[in-house]
C-alpha positions in Angstrom: 147.5 23.5 150.9 147.0 24.7 154.4 145.2 22.7 157.0 142.3 25.1 156.9 142.0 24.6 153.2 142.0 20.9 153.6 139.2 21.0 156.2 137.2 23.2 153.8 137.5 20.6 151.1 136.4 17.9 153.5 133.2 19.8 154.2 132.3 19.6 150.6 132.0 23.3 150.1 134.7 23.5 147.4 133.4 24.5 144.0 135.0 23.9 140.6 137.9 26.3 140.4 137.8 28.6 137.4 140.4 31.1 136.2 141.1 33.2 133.2 144.4 32.9 131.4 144.7 36.0 129.3 147.1 34.9 126.6 147.2 35.8 123.0 146.9 32.2 121.9 145.6 28.9 123.4 146.5 25.6 122.0 143.7 23.1 121.6 146.1 20.3 122.6 146.8 22.0 125.9 143.8 20.4 127.4 145.2 19.7 130.9 146.7 22.5 133.0 147.4 22.8 136.7 145.5 25.5 138.5 147.8 28.1 140.0 145.4 28.8 142.8 147.0 26.2 145.0 150.1 24.4 143.9 149.7 21.6 146.5 146.2 20.8 145.5 145.6 17.4 143.8 145.3 17.5 140.0 142.1 16.2 138.4 140.7 16.9 135.0 140.7 20.5 133.9 138.6 21.5 130.9 139.7 24.3 128.6 137.0 26.4 126.9 137.4 29.1 124.4 136.1 32.6 125.1 132.9 32.5 127.2 130.0 33.2 124.9 127.7 36.0 125.7 124.8 33.6 125.9 126.5 31.9 128.9 126.9 35.3 130.6 123.3 36.2 129.8 122.2 33.0 131.5 124.4 33.8 134.4 123.0 37.3 134.6 119.4 35.9 134.9 120.3 34.3 138.3 119.4 36.0 141.6 122.0 38.4 142.9 122.8 36.1 145.9 123.7 33.3 143.5 125.6 35.4 141.0 127.9 36.8 143.7 128.7 33.4 145.1 132.5 32.7 145.0 132.0 29.5 143.0 130.6 31.6 140.2 133.2 34.4 140.5 134.7 33.5 137.1 131.6 34.6 135.3 131.7 38.0 137.2 135.4 38.3 136.2 134.6 37.6 132.6 131.7 40.0 132.6 133.9 42.8 134.0 136.7 41.9 131.6 134.3 42.2 128.6 133.1 45.6 129.9 136.7 46.9 130.3 137.8 45.6 126.9 134.7 47.1 125.2 135.3 50.4 126.8 138.9 50.4 125.6 137.9 49.0 122.2 140.3 46.1 122.6 139.4 42.5 122.0 141.6 39.7 123.2 141.0 35.9 123.1 140.6 34.3 126.5 140.9 30.8 127.8 138.7 29.5 130.5 140.2 26.9 132.7 137.8 25.0 134.9 139.5 22.8 137.5 137.0 20.1 138.5 139.2 18.9 141.4 137.7 19.0 144.8 141.2 18.5 146.3 140.3 15.2 148.1 141.1 11.6 147.6 138.3 9.1 146.7 136.3 8.1 149.8 134.9 4.7 150.3 131.1 4.4 150.3 129.6 5.0 153.8 126.1 4.4 155.2 125.2 7.9 154.5 126.0 7.4 150.8 123.9 4.2 150.8 121.0 6.2 152.3 121.5 8.9 149.6 121.3 6.1 147.0 117.9 5.0 148.4 116.7 8.6 148.4 117.9 9.0 144.8 115.9 5.9 143.8 112.8 7.3 145.4 113.2 10.6 143.6 113.7 8.7 140.3 110.5 6.8 141.0 108.6 10.0 141.6 110.1 11.5 138.4 108.8 8.5 136.5 105.3 9.1 137.8 105.3 12.8 137.0 105.3 12.4 133.2 102.2 10.1 133.4 100.2 12.8 135.3 101.5 15.4 132.9 100.4 13.4 129.9 96.9 12.9 131.5 96.7 16.7 132.1 97.8 17.4 128.6 95.3 15.1 127.0 92.4 16.4 129.0 93.1 20.0 128.5 93.8 19.4 124.8 90.4 17.7 124.4 88.8 20.7 126.1 90.6 23.1 123.8 89.5 21.0 120.7 85.9 21.0 121.9 85.4 24.7 122.5 87.4 25.5 119.4 85.2 23.4 117.1 82.1 24.8 118.7 83.2 28.4 118.3 84.3 27.8 114.7 80.9 26.5 113.5 78.4 28.5 115.7 77.6 32.1 114.8 76.9 34.9 117.1 73.3 35.4 118.0 71.9 38.5 116.2 68.9 40.1 117.9 66.7 41.9 115.4 64.5 44.6 117.0 61.2 45.5 115.3 59.4 48.8 115.9 55.7 49.0 116.9 53.4 51.5 118.6 50.7 50.8 121.1 47.7 53.2 121.7 45.7 53.5 124.9 43.0 51.0 125.3 44.1 49.1 122.2 45.6 45.6 122.1 48.4 45.1 119.7 49.1 41.6 118.4 52.5 40.8 117.0 52.7 37.5 115.1 55.6 35.1 115.5 56.1 33.9 111.9 58.4 31.0 112.7 57.0 27.6 113.7 57.0 27.3 117.5 58.1 24.0 118.9 59.8 25.1 122.1 57.7 25.8 125.3 60.1 28.6 126.3 59.9 31.9 124.4 62.1 34.9 125.4 60.8 38.4 124.6 62.9 41.6 124.8 61.2 45.0 125.0 62.9 48.4 124.7 61.2 51.8 125.1 60.1 54.4 127.6 60.1 52.0 130.5 61.0 52.4 134.1 64.4 50.9 135.1 64.3 47.3 136.3 63.7 46.4 140.0 67.4 46.2 140.7 67.6 50.0 140.2 64.6 50.7 142.4 66.8 52.8 144.7 67.6 55.0 141.7 64.0 55.5 140.5 61.1 54.4 142.6 58.7 52.0 140.9 55.6 53.8 142.2 56.6 57.0 140.2 54.1 56.0 137.5 50.6 54.5 137.4 50.9 53.6 133.7 52.1 50.2 132.6 52.5 47.8 129.6 51.1 44.3 129.8 52.6 41.6 127.6 51.5 37.9 127.3 51.3 35.1 124.7 48.3 34.0 122.8 47.9 31.0 120.5 45.6 30.9 117.5 44.7 27.3 116.6 44.4 26.6 112.8 44.2 30.3 112.1 45.5 32.4 109.2 46.2 36.1 109.7 48.7 38.8 108.9 51.8 39.6 111.0 50.1 42.8 112.3 46.5 42.4 113.5 44.4 44.3 116.0 42.1 42.8 118.5 39.1 43.8 116.3 40.4 41.8 113.4 40.9 38.8 115.6 37.8 39.1 117.8 36.1 36.2 115.9 39.2 34.1 116.1 39.8 31.5 118.8 42.7 33.1 120.7 43.9 31.2 123.7 46.0 32.7 126.5 49.0 30.4 126.9 51.3 32.3 129.4 51.4 34.5 132.4 51.2 38.3 132.1 54.4 40.3 132.1 53.8 43.9 133.5 56.3 46.7 132.9 55.9 50.2 134.4 55.9 53.0 131.8 57.6 56.3 132.3 55.3 59.4 132.8 55.2 61.7 129.8 57.1 64.4 131.7 60.1 62.1 132.2 60.3 60.4 128.8 62.7 63.0 127.4 64.9 62.8 130.5 65.6 59.1 131.0 66.9 56.9 128.1 65.0 54.0 126.8 65.3 50.9 128.9 65.6 47.3 127.7 64.0 44.4 129.6 63.9 40.7 128.9 61.5 38.0 130.0 61.2 34.3 129.3 57.6 33.0 129.0 56.6 29.4 129.8 54.0 28.3 127.2 51.2 26.5 129.0 49.8 24.2 126.3 50.5 20.7 125.1 52.9 20.1 122.2 50.3 18.8 119.8 48.2 21.9 120.1 51.3 24.1 119.9 52.4 22.5 116.6 49.0 23.3 114.9 48.7 26.9 116.1 50.1 30.4 115.4 51.7 32.2 118.3 51.1 35.9 119.0 52.7 38.4 121.4 49.9 40.6 122.8 50.6 44.1 124.1 48.3 46.4 126.0 48.9 49.7 127.8 46.8 52.2 129.8 49.0 55.1 128.9 47.3 58.3 127.9 49.2 58.6 124.6 50.6 56.2 122.0 53.9 54.6 122.9 56.6 53.4 120.6 58.5 50.2 121.5 61.1 47.9 120.0 60.4 44.2 120.3 62.5 41.0 119.7 61.9 37.4 120.5 64.0 34.2 120.8 62.3 30.9 120.2 65.1 28.8 121.6 66.2 30.4 124.9 68.4 28.4 127.3 66.5 25.9 129.3 67.7 26.1 132.9 67.4 22.3 133.3 69.9 21.9 130.5 72.1 24.8 131.4 72.5 24.0 135.1 74.6 20.8 134.7 76.9 22.5 132.2 77.4 25.5 134.6 78.1 23.2 137.6 80.6 21.2 135.5 82.5 24.4 134.5 82.5 25.8 138.0 83.7 22.5 139.5 86.4 22.2 136.8 87.6 25.7 137.6 87.9 25.0 141.3 89.7 21.7 140.7 92.3 23.4 138.5 92.8 26.1 141.1 92.9 23.9 144.2 95.2 21.2 142.8 97.2 23.8 140.7 96.7 21.9 137.5 97.6 25.0 135.6 98.1 28.6 136.6 94.9 30.0 138.0 94.8 32.8 135.4 95.0 30.2 132.6 92.3 28.1 134.5 90.0 31.1 134.5 90.6 31.7 130.8 89.9 28.1 129.9 86.7 28.0 132.1 85.4 31.3 130.7 86.1 30.2 127.1 84.3 26.9 127.7 81.3 28.7 129.1 81.1 30.8 126.0 81.4 27.7 123.8 78.5 26.1 125.7 76.4 29.3 125.2 77.2 29.0 121.5 76.2 25.4 121.4 72.9 26.4 122.9 72.4 29.1 120.2 73.2 31.9 122.7 76.7 32.9 121.6 77.4 36.5 122.7 79.0 39.1 120.5 82.4 40.6 121.2 80.8 43.8 122.3 78.6 41.9 124.8 81.7 40.1 126.2 83.5 43.3 126.8 80.4 44.8 128.5 80.5 41.8 130.9 83.9 42.9 132.3 83.8 45.4 135.1 86.4 47.8 133.9 86.2 50.0 136.9 87.4 47.1 139.1 90.3 46.3 136.8 91.2 50.0 136.7 91.2 50.2 140.5 93.4 47.1 140.9 95.9 48.2 138.1 96.2 51.7 139.5 96.8 50.5 143.1 99.5 48.1 141.9 101.3 50.8 140.1 100.9 53.2 143.1 102.4 50.7 145.5 105.2 49.8 143.2 106.3 53.5 143.0 106.0 53.9 146.8 108.1 50.8 147.3 111.0 52.4 145.5 111.3 54.8 148.4 112.1 52.0 150.9 109.5 53.2 153.3 108.0 49.7 153.9 111.4 48.2 154.9 112.1 51.3 157.0 108.7 50.8 158.8 109.5 47.2 159.6 112.9 48.1 161.0 111.2 50.8 163.0 108.8 48.2 164.5 111.9 46.2 165.5 113.3 49.3 167.2 110.2 50.3 169.2 109.7 46.8 170.4 113.3 46.5 171.5 113.6 43.2 169.6 111.1 41.5 172.0 109.2 38.6 170.5 105.5 39.2 171.1 105.6 43.0 170.8 107.4 42.6 167.5 104.9 40.0 166.2 101.9 42.1 167.2 103.5 45.3 165.7 104.1 43.5 162.4 100.6 42.1 162.3 98.7 45.3 163.2 100.9 47.3 160.8 100.1 44.8 158.1 96.4 45.0 158.9 96.4 48.8 158.8 98.4 48.9 155.6 96.0 46.4 154.0 93.0 48.6 154.8 94.5 51.5 152.9 96.1 49.5 150.0 95.0 46.1 148.8 96.2 43.2 150.9 97.8 41.4 148.0 100.4 44.1 147.3 100.8 44.6 151.1 101.7 41.0 151.6 103.9 41.1 148.6 105.9 43.9 150.2 105.8 42.8 153.9 106.7 39.1 153.4 110.4 39.6 152.5 110.8 42.1 155.4 109.2 39.7 157.9 111.4 36.9 156.7 114.5 39.0 157.2 113.4 40.1 160.7 112.7 36.4 161.6 116.1 35.4 160.5 117.7 38.1 162.6 115.8 36.8 165.7 116.4 33.2 164.7 112.7 32.5 164.4 110.9 30.2 161.9 109.2 32.6 159.4 106.4 30.2 158.5 104.2 30.7 161.7 105.0 34.4 161.8 104.0 34.8 158.1 100.8 32.8 158.8 99.8 35.2 161.5 100.7 38.2 159.3 98.6 37.1 156.3 95.7 36.3 158.6 95.8 39.9 159.9 96.2 41.1 156.3 92.9 39.4 155.3 91.1 40.8 158.4 92.5 44.4 157.9 91.7 44.3 154.2 88.0 43.8 155.0 87.8 47.3 156.4 87.7 49.3 153.2 86.4 48.7 149.6 90.0 48.7 148.3 91.5 46.5 151.0 90.7 43.0 149.6 89.8 41.9 146.0 86.4 40.6 147.1 85.6 44.0 148.6 86.5 45.6 145.3 84.2 43.3 143.4 81.3 43.8 145.9 81.7 47.6 146.3 82.0 48.1 142.5 78.7 46.2 141.8 76.1 48.5 140.3 73.3 47.3 142.5 75.4 47.8 145.6 76.3 51.4 144.5 72.6 52.1 144.0 71.9 51.0 147.6 73.9 54.2 148.7 76.9 52.1 149.8 79.8 54.5 149.2 83.4 54.4 150.4 82.6 56.1 153.8 79.5 54.0 154.5 81.4 50.8 153.6 84.4 51.7 155.8 82.2 52.7 158.8 80.1 49.5 158.9 83.1 47.2 158.3 85.6 48.9 160.6 83.6 48.2 163.7 83.4 44.5 163.0 87.1 44.4 162.0 88.2 46.0 165.3 86.2 43.5 167.3 87.7 40.6 165.3 91.3 42.0 165.7 90.8 42.0 169.5 89.5 38.5 169.7 92.0 37.1 167.2 95.0 38.7 169.0 94.1 36.8 172.1 93.6 33.6 170.1 97.0 33.9 168.3 98.7 34.3 171.7 96.9 31.1 172.8 97.8 29.2 169.6 101.5 30.1 169.9 101.6 30.0 173.7 104.6 27.6 173.4 107.3 29.9 172.0 109.2 26.8 170.8 106.7 26.5 168.0 108.0 29.8 166.6 111.5 28.5 166.5 113.2 25.9 164.2 113.0 22.2 165.1 116.6 21.8 163.9 119.7 23.7 164.8 120.1 27.1 163.2 123.1 26.1 161.1 121.2 23.1 159.7 118.2 25.3 158.9 120.5 27.8 157.2 122.1 25.0 155.1 118.6 23.7 154.1 117.7 27.3 153.2 120.8 27.7 151.1 120.2 24.4 149.3 116.6 25.4 148.4 117.8 28.7 146.9 120.5 27.0 144.8 118.0 24.4 143.6 115.5 27.1 142.6 118.3 28.9 140.7 119.3 25.8 138.9 115.7 24.9 138.1 115.2 28.4 136.5 117.7 27.4 133.8 116.7 25.0 131.0 118.9 22.2 129.7 117.9 22.7 126.1 120.5 25.4 125.5 124.2 24.5 125.6 125.1 27.9 127.2 122.4 27.7 129.9 123.3 24.1 130.5 126.9 25.0 131.4 125.7 27.4 134.1 123.0 24.9 135.3 125.5 22.1 135.7 127.8 24.3 137.8 124.8 25.1 140.1 123.8 21.5 140.4 127.4 20.5 141.4 127.2 23.1 144.2 123.8 21.6 145.3 125.3 18.1 145.5 128.2 19.3 147.7 125.8 21.2 150.0 123.6 18.0 150.3 126.7 16.0 151.2 127.5 18.5 153.9 123.9 18.4 155.2 124.0 14.6 155.5 127.2 14.7 157.5 125.7 17.3 159.8 122.5 15.2 160.4 124.6 12.1 161.1 127.3 13.7 163.3 125.4 16.4 164.9 125.6 20.2 164.4 128.6 21.9 165.7 128.1 24.7 168.2 128.6 27.7 166.0 128.8 31.3 167.1 125.4 32.9 166.3 125.8 36.2 164.7 123.1 38.7 165.4 122.5 41.7 163.2 122.4 44.8 165.3 119.7 47.5 165.1 122.3 49.9 163.6 123.1 47.5 160.8 119.4 47.0 160.0 118.9 50.7 159.9 121.9 51.1 157.6 120.6 48.3 155.3 117.0 49.6 155.1 117.1 53.4 155.0 114.7 55.7 153.2 116.2 55.5 149.8 114.4 58.5 148.2 113.0 61.0 150.7 111.8 63.4 148.0 109.9 60.7 146.2 108.4 59.6 149.5 107.1 63.1 150.1 105.5 63.2 146.6 104.1 59.7 147.1 102.7 60.6 150.5 100.9 63.7 149.1 99.4 61.7 146.2 98.3 58.8 148.5 96.7 61.2 150.9 94.8 62.9 148.0 93.7 59.5 146.6 92.4 58.2 150.0 90.6 61.6 150.6 88.9 61.3 147.2 87.9 57.7 148.0 85.9 59.0 150.9 84.4 61.9 148.9 83.7 60.1 145.6 80.0 59.7 146.4 79.4 63.5 146.4 76.8 64.5 143.7 79.1 66.7 141.7 82.2 64.4 141.8 81.8 62.2 138.8 84.7 59.9 139.4 84.5 56.2 140.4 87.1 54.5 142.6 88.9 53.2 139.5 89.1 56.7 138.0 90.3 58.3 141.2 93.1 55.7 141.6 94.1 56.2 138.0 94.2 60.0 138.3 96.4 59.6 141.4 98.8 57.2 139.6 99.1 59.6 136.6 99.9 62.5 139.0 102.5 60.4 140.8 104.1 59.3 137.5 104.4 62.9 136.4 105.9 63.9 139.7 108.3 60.9 140.0 109.6 61.5 136.5 111.0 58.0 136.3 112.7 56.8 133.2 112.2 53.1 134.0 108.5 53.0 132.9 108.9 49.5 131.5 110.3 48.2 134.7 107.4 49.7 136.6 104.9 48.1 134.3 106.7 44.7 134.8 105.8 44.9 138.5 102.1 45.0 137.7 100.5 41.6 138.4 99.0 41.2 134.9 98.0 37.6 135.6 95.8 38.8 138.4 94.1 41.3 136.2 93.6 38.7 133.5 92.2 36.4 136.2 89.7 38.9 137.3 88.6 39.7 133.7 88.1 36.1 132.9 86.1 35.6 136.1 83.7 38.5 135.2 83.0 36.8 131.8 82.6 33.4 133.4 80.2 34.5 136.0 78.0 36.3 133.5 78.0 33.2 131.3 77.0 31.0 134.3 74.3 33.5 135.0 72.9 33.1 131.5 73.1 29.3 132.0 70.8 29.8 135.0 73.2 28.9 137.8 72.9 32.2 139.7 69.1 32.3 139.4 68.9 28.7 140.6 71.0 29.3 143.7 69.1 32.5 144.4 65.8 30.8 144.0 66.8 28.0 146.5 68.0 30.7 148.9 64.8 32.7 148.6 62.7 29.6 149.1 64.6 28.8 152.3 64.2 32.4 153.6 60.5 32.4 152.7 60.0 29.2 154.7 60.6 31.1 157.9 58.3 33.7 159.5 58.6 37.3 158.4 60.1 38.5 161.6 63.1 36.1 161.3 63.9 36.5 157.6 66.5 39.2 158.0 68.4 37.2 160.7 68.2 34.0 158.6 69.4 35.8 155.5 72.4 37.3 157.3 73.3 34.0 158.9 72.9 32.2 155.6 75.1 34.6 153.6 77.7 34.9 156.3 78.3 31.2 157.0 77.9 29.9 153.4 80.4 32.5 152.0 82.8 31.8 155.0 82.9 28.0 154.5 82.9 28.3 150.7 85.9 30.7 150.9 87.9 28.1 152.9 88.0 25.7 150.0 87.8 28.0 147.0 89.4 31.4 146.3 87.1 34.1 147.6 87.4 36.2 144.4 85.2 33.9 142.2 83.0 33.3 145.2 82.4 37.0 145.8 81.7 37.5 142.1 79.0 34.9 142.2 77.5 35.6 145.7 77.2 39.3 145.2 74.6 38.6 142.5 72.6 36.4 144.9 72.8 39.0 147.7 71.5 41.7 145.4 68.7 39.5 144.0 67.6 38.8 147.6 67.4 42.5 148.3 65.5 43.2 145.1 62.8 40.6 145.8 60.0 42.7 147.1 58.2 39.7 148.5 61.1 39.2 150.9 61.4 42.8 151.8 65.1 42.6 152.9 67.3 45.6 153.1 70.4 45.6 150.9 73.1 46.8 153.3 73.0 44.0 156.0 73.3 41.4 153.2 76.3 43.2 151.7 78.1 43.3 155.1 77.3 39.6 155.8 78.7 38.6 152.4 81.8 40.8 152.6 82.7 39.6 156.1 82.1 36.0 155.2 84.3 36.1 152.1 87.1 38.0 153.9 87.1 36.0 157.2 86.6 32.7 155.3 89.7 33.3 153.3 91.8 32.6 156.5 90.5 29.1 156.7 92.9 27.4 154.2 96.0 28.2 152.2 94.0 28.6 149.0 91.1 30.6 150.5 92.4 34.1 149.7 94.6 35.6 147.0 96.9 37.1 149.7 97.6 33.6 151.1 98.8 32.3 147.7 101.0 35.4 147.2 102.6 35.0 150.6 103.2 31.3 150.0 104.9 32.0 146.7 107.2 34.8 148.1 108.2 32.6 151.0 109.1 29.7 148.7 111.3 32.0 146.7 113.2 32.7 150.0 113.5 28.9 150.8 110.6 28.6 153.3 107.8 26.3 152.3 104.2 26.4 153.5 102.1 23.2 153.7 98.3 23.1 153.4 97.7 21.5 156.8 100.3 23.7 158.5 98.4 26.8 157.5 95.0 25.3 158.2 95.9 24.4 161.8 96.2 28.1 162.5 93.9 29.7 160.0 90.8 27.5 160.3 90.3 28.0 164.1 90.8 31.7 163.6 88.2 31.7 160.8 85.6 30.1 163.1 86.3 32.5 165.9 86.3 35.6 163.7 83.1 34.5 161.9 81.3 33.9 165.2 82.4 37.4 166.4 81.0 38.9 163.2 77.8 37.0 163.5 77.2 38.5 167.0 78.0 42.0 165.7 75.7 41.7 162.7 72.8 40.3 164.8 73.1 43.1 167.4 73.6 45.9 164.8 71.0 45.0 162.2 68.5 42.7 163.8 68.3 44.2 167.3 69.0 47.9 166.5 68.0 47.9 162.9 71.0 49.8 161.5 70.1 48.9 158.0 70.7 52.2 156.1 68.1 53.9 154.0 
């Protein structure tokens, strides 16, 4: 063996030598053979296998391309090519696989580095012994939860609401008897008929359009006997006692009854009588109307509605459990949302309020899911053209490879792209390109990616489709009724976003004023070796050891990892050699990242332009398409024009777990609303706002929503937070006693959720996506590492937005209609 080969062996980079001996027959007794690769190499044990099974090749094929093409795994590539050739020639020949396990070196006496490695191995073994204990605890707790909600759902039926028909004439009181024995002081009544829409739709149909109304209240007849249907004349001599407040519902004018559909309203009455009197009486629902004609209604009641005092602890327990599972990554967050939503339904069932399957489906905002799904498919198709990689290289070109111009170009381009698309898919596409450019310039990708994802969250706040919380808020029915369309949303948000980008750009320059922070703490060759080790470890971890075939490939990868670790220890002990640093030229980058399909890019550009144009025009009276439908129509058009045969591969790129996560959150938040959590939070917020004078209520409401949502988004994902807080914001605007406009509250909530997502690593969906992609490339984020940059930026950006909202909406009153 040459001197060069010997030095290579000493570096520990030699891998088990493998070769194929294409003979017609292989003796089983010929178990030791000398490898012909190097006659002078020392002989160790060589293992002879039969023909490589297809299962082994299948396990090898699942590895990343960079791992499959490594020289230490060349034998698998050769065998794969040989099988392909023999199959094409319809010729089968038995093969012998000879694996030479020799490293070509003599045994080396233990050194201090090996002793240090032994100590490290002992620490790793101790951690591995502790992990099963935590896994068992998690398994037991989650299994108990599963058993609990499974048993409840098995034995609790769906609540069936039976509607009864009745008519009420002008000037006549109708008494509807409750036949069941009333023991609960809460009675829920549901009315359906020619009624005005509820207050939350007041922007759609003014409440003062009619002077007619329907009055409903409860009366108690003590020790009375009467029929189910009785008029006030028949009961005039009876001792009827009013035991509740009056519920007043506006009635549609006669000329509008055939235009608007019947509306359903629900109200929970508090019975104001002692339990002893209630147990000896008969309860009636009394109805009275001043309408000029007889009105027909449907009525239903529930004698055991959910008591808020009981439902609140359950709702808080579920919500806290969800956040714990997400923050500490107990399970995948989609599974955590499914478990939490299922548990909430089980609690509703235990409280005799189990919803039907139709109700559950109606709780899901399908338009939001349709928008997210369509944008994911649209971006996946556009990514096939290579335009995102090309734009990143173009940024490298126009900045001439200079550090700060390149960083700012990447950040501002990411912000702009996140405003047009959603920031989750933007980060998913830009993270690999940013990592590659950082490697070219010998920069640490972690701080650059941190700045990039911060700008992504800020830029995504500009449009309704830029950030998942924006999608949830803009798709809310009450928000739409407040005349907040795509153009209005983008106009109000873009001013604040531009101001924040200016301030944050100066802050980022100050945070990274020491350029050394952007570079590696260790020599470049040591960092590259650590990076290589991380990739090989991830590839080995992706294969299980339960299958004999996968275990063969897995052991080969682990041997490679051990040799790389040995080389890393020697470098750390002896110091890194001064290696020649190879810099990729601009021409090589342009050659590697060209526009792969210009014709598809032209088609995608036209479709994307059409979709964005319709986004701005969707609020026109005669354009009956929501944001979700517009995005879907654009995707269908692009699928037709692209004429791709790999439809299954395209669907595989859709983040189905994200869509399932959103769907579960919609169900969870509606269930928590029925348990009284949303109403309780809204009531506390209303009480606080009412405690201040009327002139200051708008300013207090804006500050409250902005800072509460910003700080809450730091520690919980802003998607479930936006789902919950949008209900509170709309309820505040619908409270006529407060008299608050809807639009400023929506802007405060949206800004708070988006800016607060920069506070911590788990604050926004884009942060988690960026972290996952970076770890796949061998670069790991830490919670504190991200927070040291993100949290100060969150404070600065929120203060900037606070000043903007105060000036725009409190001083100038730019509050919409």
